[in-house]
N, C-alpha and C positions, 0 to 999 in steps of 0.2 A: 497463522492466525492466532493460535493459542498464546504464543509468546507476545504478540502485540496486545491482545486483550489482557494479559497478565502484567503488561508494562515491563517485560523483561528484555531490555535492550541487548544484553550480551547473548542471550539464547537466540534472539532473532538474528543478530549479526552472524552468529556461528552457522546459520543455515546457508549462507551464501559462499560462492567461490570467491577467490581473491579478485577476479576481474569481472564479477557479475555486473549486470546492468539493471537499474530500477528506473522505470519510466512511469511516474504516477503524478498526474495524468500524462498520457502520451502527447507530445507536442508542447509548444510554448504555453505557459500559464504563469500566473503570479508566483506559483510554487517553484517554477523552473523557467525563467524568462527566455533562455536560449532554446529550450525545447529539446535538448539532446539527452535528457535524463541524467542519471548519476551513475558513473561507472567506478567500480572498485570499492573495497571495504571502507576506506576513509570517506569517500563521497556518500556511501550508503549510510554510514554512521552519522554524517552530517544531516542526511535526510531524516533520520530518526530524531535528532536533536531539534531540527527546524520545523518538522511537520508532525511526526507521530507523537512526540512528547507534548504537543499543545493541549492534549486532553485525553480522557478515557475513551478508548475505541471499542466498538462492538460490531461484529460482523453478523449479517443475516443473509446467508447464502441459500438461495431458493433452488438453484440448479447447479450441477457440476458435471463437466464432461471431460473425461480423461482419455487421451490418445497417445500412445507411445510414451515419450518423455515429457509430455506437456499436459496441462490441465487448464480448463477455462471454467471459472466460477461466475455465476450470474447472481447479483444480489445487491444489497444495500450495506453501506458502511456509515455508521453513526459515530460522530465524535462529540463527546460532551466536554465543553470548555469549562475552565475553572468557575466562571460565573453562572453555570448551569445551562447556558445556551447550547443547543445541539445543532451541528451541521450534518446534513444528510446528503450522500451521493449514491445514485443508482448507477450501476455499471457492470462491465465484464472485466474480470481480473484474471490474467493468465500467468502461469508459472511454467518455466522450462527448467528441467534438472539435468545434471550430467549423469554418467554411469554410476557414480557413487551416491546419487540422490541429493547432491547439493544444488541449490538454486543458482542457475546461470543467468536467468532473466525473469523479472517480475514486471509485467506491463499492465497498466490500468487504463481501460477505455471508459472514460467518463468526461462529461462536459462541465468545465469549471463554471460557466454561466448558468448551468442548470442546477447547481448545488442549492439546496434549500436550508433555511434556518428556522428553528423553533425556539421561542423564548422560554425561559425557565418557568416551570409551573408554580 
């Protein structure tokens, strides 16, 4: 989350294994019409370029549950777009790591149609 909030693409990509899977959101959506997520560093880099780089992102995690090699975070992600509009998603965001602590799966449970927008102030 710190790398995303800092806009540090390279640091974020370095957290993933070569064959990691990112599903954000899980299932078909305008962000991933086929619904299979993005597997591998090249596809995850494209996810950054296509989605994360759209604006400044802030995380507000209200609860976090860690079990074994996985963690589920409950909270809000707010993206401020260049024109000042904010998109807001509420969800559950899960991470699974390997024995070295690298991310093998990032899965985001949120509903695309439930995303809200706030106009610039």
